[in-house]
C-alpha positions in Angstrom: -22.8 23.0 6.4 -19.6 24.9 8.1 -20.3 28.4 9.2 -16.5 29.4 10.1 -13.8 30.1 7.7 -11.5 27.5 9.5 -14.3 25.0 9.1 -14.6 25.4 5.4 -10.8 25.2 5.1 -10.9 22.0 7.0 -13.5 20.5 4.8 -11.3 21.3 1.7 -8.2 20.0 3.2 -9.9 16.8 4.3 -11.2 16.2 0.8 -7.7 16.7 -0.7 -6.2 14.1 2.0 -9.0 11.7 1.4 -8.2 11.6 -2.4 -4.6 11.2 -1.7 -5.2 8.4 0.6 -7.4 6.7 -1.7 -5.0 6.9 -4.6 -2.0 5.7 -2.5 -4.1 2.7 -1.1 -5.4 1.7 -4.5 -1.9 2.0 -6.1 -0.5 -0.4 -3.4 -3.3 -2.7 -3.8 -2.5 -2.8 -7.7 1.1 -3.5 -7.0 0.3 -6.3 -4.6 -1.9 -8.0 -7.3 0.9 -7.5 -9.8 3.5 -9.2 -7.5 1.1 -12.2 -6.8 0.9 -12.7 -10.5 4.7 -12.6 -11.0 6.4 -16.0 -11.5 9.9 -14.6 -12.2 12.1 -14.8 -8.9 14.2 -11.8 -10.0 11.3 -9.6 -11.0 9.3 -10.5 -7.8 12.3 -9.8 -5.5 12.6 -6.2 -6.9 8.8 -5.8 -7.0 8.7 -7.0 -3.3 10.9 -4.4 -2.1 8.9 -1.8 -3.7 5.6 -3.2 -2.4 7.1 -3.6 1.1 8.0 0.1 1.2 4.7 1.3 0.0 2.8 -0.8 2.7 5.2 0.6 5.4 4.3 4.1 4.3 0.6 3.4 4.3 0.9 2.1 7.8 3.0 4.9 9.0 0.4 7.4 7.8 -2.4 5.4 9.2 -4.0 4.6 6.0 -3.8 1.0 6.9 -3.3 -0.6 10.2 0.3 -1.6 11.0 -0.6 -5.2 11.4 -2.5 -5.3 8.1 0.8 -4.1 6.4 2.8 -6.9 8.4 0.5 -9.5 7.3 0.7 -8.5 3.8 4.4 -8.2 3.7 4.7 -11.7 5.3 2.4 -13.2 2.9 4.0 -11.7 0.0 7.5 -12.7 1.3 6.3 -16.3 1.6 5.1 -16.1 -2.2 8.5 -14.6 -3.3 10.5 -17.2 -1.5 8.4 -19.9 -2.8 9.1 -18.9 -6.2 12.6 -20.4 -5.9 11.4 -23.9 -5.3 9.0 -23.7 -8.4 11.6 -22.3 -10.7 
């Protein structure tokens, strides 16, 4: 265990950050699943804007890799654009 006050503080801070990162990552994954299940073009377009923003924020904060965010956004955009053909 840590012996210095600064090390103990770092342990507490890291735990808080870990929980926040976990929450944000899980929330984004849930939104992605919700978007993939959406069949309405208008609703999907609005949801895509939100999900895209969340992915960018996760990538900016190094919670996920920037290429993973780009790949997810690309696949989701393809899904949303494909809804017009089906509807």
